[in-house]
C-alpha positions, 0 to 999 in steps of 0.5 A: 333565587335558588331557595324559591325555585327548589320548592316550585320545581319539587311541586312540578316534579311531584305533579308529574309523578302523580300524572304518570302514576295515573296513566291508564287508570279509570273507574273499575267497578267491583265487589269483594263479598260474593258467595258460591256453592262452596259456602257449604253447609255441614252434616254435624252427625259425622265426626268431623262434620261433612261439608254439604255442597251448595248449603249456603248458596246454589251458584257456581263460581263461574255463574257468579262471575258471569253475573258480575260481568253482565252487571258491569263489574271489572273485578270480583272477589270469591269469598266463601264461608269457612267452617270445621275443616273448611281449608280442605274444601278451599284446597280441593274444591273452591280453588279448582272452581276459581280456576274454572271461573277464570277460564270461563269468564276471562274478561273479569278479574277474579281474586281468590279470597274467603269470608274470614271467620274473625276470632273474637269478632264476626266476619271480614273479606280476605283478599289474596294477592294474585301470585303462584302462592295464592292457593296455598296462602289462603289455605294456610291462613284459614287452617291456622287462624280462622275461628271456625276451622277446628274440626272438633267444633271448638272455636278459636275465639281469642282476640290474640288469634286475630292479631297473630293472623294479621301479623302473619299476613303483613309479613307475606311477600305480597300482603293480602287485604282485609275489609271488616264485613257488616260491622254493626250487624250485631249492634244492640243500639246506636253506638252500642256495639256487638261483635265488632267494637271500635277498639277492635278496629283500632287494634287490628289496624294498628297491627297491620295497617296495610292489610286491615284497611277498612270496612263495608260502608254498605253491607250486602243483603239489600234485597230483603225489605223486612230487614235491610242488610240483615240488620235485624235489630230495629234499634240498630238498623242501616241508614240509607242502606249504609252501616251506622259506623259510616253514616253518623257524622262524627261517628266511628268512621270519622273518629278513626279518620280524625285519628289519622287512620287511613281506613276506607269504606266499600259497598258489596252484595254479600250475594248468596241467593238472588231475589229472583230465585227466591233468595234475599240478595242481589247479584254482584254489581246488580245493586251495590258497587265499589269503584276503584281508580286503577288500571284494568290490572289485578295488582293496580286494583289491589293498590287502589283498594289498599290506598283508598282510591275508591267510592261506594254507591248503590243503585248506579246513582253515579259511576264516576267521582272526583273529589279534589282539594287544592291550595293557592298553588296550582300544583297543590292538589290531592284526591281520594286517599291522598294527603295534601300539606297546606298552611294553617288558615289559608284557603283550600278549594274543594271540588266534587265532580260526579257523573250519572250513568247514561243507561238505566240501572238494573231496576230499569230506572235512571235515578236523579241525583238530588243532593250532595254533602261535603263532610269535613272533620278535624281532630278535637281536644277530647278525641271527638272529631270537630265536624263541618258539613255543607249541603248542596242541591241541584240548583247550585251545581254546574255542568261540565260536559257529563260531570256535575260539579260543586265547589266549596272554599274553606280555611285550613283547620289548625289541626289538619282535616279530612274531607269526604262527600256523599250524595243521594237521590233523596232530599234527606240531608242525613239518611234516616233509619231504614224501616221494614218494607221500604224500597231500596231502589228509591233510597240510593246513596254514594260515599267517597273515601277521604282526602287528608289535609296536613296543616303546616305551621301548626303546633299539632297536626293530623298524624300520618299513618 
């Protein structure tokens, strides 16, 4: 009798612990890529170059925070560009501006950060954990490792410098977070990479898997219709506003997930200069949002970002999402970022629940969700993930209060799996390539982060990382 009771008691205990961990949590909308007047330009006629305030964005940090709050965000990261000697700008100007913004907009959780100039690559959002050390930690990282920091203008552009930076960050008492920005913006074609390559993502993640935790699934700069996301090469565009590494089923993101990597996606504004003021961007939260399942608390929001409890969405298509995988036992359940162990060949029930906002979006519309898709991947023999998809349109959904619900039953794959979902206000099962002139408000998508399935009783399972 005892051998049967212990697993059941353990499952109940784990379920109770999960419920306790979730107490007080709700969906917290945010943006981790926002620029201010301290994304300076440079007068290079002087030596060293002199920073020019407002050169790359006209807005104060307080103004950005006010706009973020007005568009429904709970949290935001200030991420100004670096440059020659910019660590001094961070110390003397950007940090005091952040302190002022926190006083001016106390209702918004504001993180210290920067758009880190990645050595031997392009850019990443660096998010510093709040602490008495947060100013000095950012200044030190920028001064020692940022590619464009040397005052003589000679870039530190070696791959080893990035690995050293990540090794430094992972050893900090409260490690920061990093998300790779616009990963395919410099690609030359489909699967033809530019300054960010899949093997670089692997190397960075291997070095610091709790620091380098993901990438922008949907880059910013969505307001400019001639080149959505500033993906200027027509041979390597965005797809429904999302990066090709994310949108291609069985592509880069799915391959990383099939390798067992806990690697997440987000959506950001990359706000510099708003469209209504003559720029090419939307304000924080105006078009793109990353929702994190967390308490209204900086540390718990960082924990949600670190562990994948989040989804990405554009145009306020949805404002809540639950993706759960269950086994035969009611206590066997996992959701975004979790791992669930299930016996090979048994049935897993996958349920997707989403909520559409009750209010109009910033464009004055209430877009209708037209279709949702389940995406399931498993490790393949040759390293290419084995993919399955299931599409569902509105006539197959049921309503549960204010939630739209769709379920699928599938056998547990022999090598384990990951499960993710996406949906759109279009009827396109697969997002088509974005073309000049299209209206981004008519092409809206959401993407969940994955749930992982560990297959038990199999010779080979998805490795945990």
